[in-house]
C-alpha positions in Angstrom: -10.8 -8.6 -11.0 -11.4 -12.2 -9.8 -9.3 -11.4 -6.6 -11.9 -8.8 -5.7 -14.8 -11.3 -5.9 -13.1 -13.4 -3.2 -13.0 -10.4 -0.8 -15.4 -10.1 2.1 -18.7 -8.4 1.0 -18.0 -5.1 2.9 -14.7 -4.7 1.0 -16.2 -5.6 -2.4 -19.1 -3.2 -1.9 -16.8 -0.4 -0.8 -14.4 -0.9 -3.7 -17.3 -0.9 -6.2 -18.7 2.4 -4.7 -15.4 4.3 -4.5 -14.6 3.2 -8.1 -18.0 4.5 -9.3 -17.5 7.8 -7.4 -14.0 8.2 -9.0 -15.4 7.7 -12.5 -18.2 10.2 -11.8 -16.0 12.9 -10.2 -12.8 12.6 -12.2 -14.5 11.8 -15.5 -12.1 12.1 -18.5 -9.3 13.1 -16.2 -9.2 9.6 -14.7 -6.7 7.2 -16.4 -6.6 4.3 -14.0 -7.3 2.9 -10.5 -5.2 0.1 -9.0 -6.1 -1.8 -5.9 -3.1 -2.4 -3.6 -2.4 -3.4 0.0 -4.0 -6.4 1.6 -7.2 -6.1 -0.4 -5.2 -6.2 -3.6 -3.7 -9.5 -2.4 -7.0 -10.9 -1.1 -5.4 -11.0 2.3 -7.6 -8.7 4.3 -8.1 -8.8 8.1 -11.7 -7.7 8.8 -11.8 -4.6 10.9 -8.1 -4.0 10.4 -7.2 -3.8 6.7 -7.5 -0.6 4.8 -8.3 -0.2 1.1 -5.3 1.1 -0.7 -5.9 2.7 -4.1 -3.5 4.1 -6.6 -5.2 6.6 -8.9 -3.6 8.0 -12.0 -5.0 11.3 -13.4 -4.1 13.1 -16.6 -3.8 16.3 -14.5 -3.7 16.9 -10.8 -7.0 18.6 -10.0 -7.2 19.8 -6.3 -10.9 20.6 -6.3 -11.9 17.2 -7.7 -9.6 15.4 -5.3 -11.0 17.4 -2.4 -14.6 16.5 -3.4 -13.7 12.8 -3.8 -11.9 12.7 -0.5 -14.9 14.1 1.4 -17.2 11.5 -0.2 -15.0 8.5 0.5 -14.6 9.5 4.2 -18.1 8.2 4.8 -17.1 4.6 4.5 -16.5 2.4 7.6 -13.3 1.0 6.0 -10.4 3.5 5.8 -9.4 4.3 2.2 -5.9 5.4 1.5 -5.2 6.9 -1.9 -1.9 7.7 -3.6 -2.5 10.0 -6.6 -0.2 10.3 -9.6 -0.4 12.3 -12.7 0.4 10.9 -16.2 3.6 13.0 -16.4 4.8 11.6 -13.0 4.3 8.1 -14.2 6.1 8.8 -17.5 9.0 10.3 -15.6 9.0 7.4 -13.1 8.4 9.8 -10.1 7.0 7.2 -7.8 7.5 6.3 -4.2 8.8 3.1 -2.8 5.4 1.9 -1.5 4.1 2.2 -5.1 7.2 0.4 -6.5 6.4 -2.5 -4.1 2.8 -2.6 -5.3 3.9 -2.6 -8.9 6.5 -5.4 -8.2 3.8 -7.5 -6.5 1.5 -6.9 -9.5 4.2 -8.0 -12.0 5.7 -10.9 -10.1 2.8 -12.3 -8.1 -0.1 -11.3 -10.3 -1.7 -9.3 -7.4 -3.0 -5.7 -7.1 -5.5 -5.6 -10.0 -6.2 -2.6 -12.1 -9.9 -2.0 -11.4 -10.4 0.8 -13.9 -8.6 2.0 -17.0 -5.2 1.1 -18.4 -2.2 0.3 -16.2 0.5 2.9 -17.0 3.1 1.8 -14.4 6.5 0.9 -15.7 8.3 -2.4 -14.9 10.0 -2.3 -11.4 13.0 -4.4 -10.6 13.5 -5.8 -7.1 17.0 -4.2 -7.0 15.2 -0.7 -7.0 13.2 -1.7 -4.0 16.3 -3.1 -2.2 18.3 0.1 -3.0 15.4 2.3 -1.7 15.1 0.3 1.5 18.8 0.4 2.2 18.6 4.2 2.0 15.3 4.3 3.9 16.0 1.8 6.7 17.5 4.4 9.2 14.4 6.6 8.8 12.0 3.7 9.3 14.0 2.4 12.2 14.1 5.7 14.1 10.5 6.5 13.4 9.5 3.2 14.9 11.9 3.6 17.9 10.3 7.0 18.7 6.9 5.3 18.7 8.2 2.4 20.8 9.8 4.7 23.3 6.4 6.5 23.7 4.7 3.1 24.3 7.2 1.9 27.0 7.0 5.3 28.7 3.2 5.0 28.8 2.6 8.0 26.5 1.0 5.9 23.8 -0.7 2.5 23.5 0.1 -0.2 21.0 -2.3 0.5 18.3 -2.8 -0.1 14.5 -0.3 2.6 13.6 2.3 1.1 15.8 1.8 -2.4 14.4 1.9 -1.1 10.8 5.1 0.7 11.4 6.6 -2.4 13.0 5.6 -4.4 9.9 7.1 -1.7 7.6 10.4 -1.9 9.6 10.5 -5.7 9.2 9.7 -5.6 5.4 12.3 -2.9 5.0 14.9 -4.9 6.9 14.1 -8.1 4.9 14.4 -6.2 1.6 17.9 -5.1 2.6 18.7 -8.8 3.0 17.2 -9.5 -0.4 14.2 -11.3 1.0 10.9 -10.2 -0.3 7.8 -10.5 1.8 4.2 -9.4 1.9 1.3 -9.6 4.3 1.3 -9.4 8.1 1.7 -13.1 9.0 4.1 -14.0 6.2 6.4 -11.1 7.0 6.6 -11.9 10.7 7.0 -15.6 10.0 9.9 -15.0 7.5 11.6 -12.5 9.9 11.4 -14.9 12.8 12.9 -17.8 10.8 15.8 -15.6 9.7 16.2 -14.2 13.3 16.1 -17.7 14.8 18.6 -19.1 12.3 21.0 -16.2 13.0 20.7 -16.6 16.7 21.1 -20.3 17.1 
């Protein structure tokens, strides 16, 4: 929890409020909440970074999730939530973004559990590498479509474009067995590797 105290006030306040709302709405169905993304690493960029939450519920309850989603949309900071049920966690039915969050939590002591008990299983870096090797073509072609729209003047370079570029760089680096996190660190590591290979 000490990471959270170092965050800008608007992030601390929002995280506190969305946690309080989750406890109230999900009640006994709520098992845990984990803070991920740049806020979970105390690496936020004001006006840019979202708040990424991973919520584990005993059972998936569409009505409660709908109610919670409406309430959290009132905040100025965008809040992205990945929901899991207890059975999904026990059966290791988690996506690659969550695996990366868990790996950062284990290896780098980031991404604090802000409520309840952490139920996520240990994740090995090899799992992330294997997933990204399979996923790289999808990430690459999604970014290329966006880039083509930008160079044709159909879209502007925006937050979504930059985030997808960063996702592509991270995915590429993982296929090279180089772990990175954060915007600046990822670009810096990529450029060092690119410059070494192109000398």
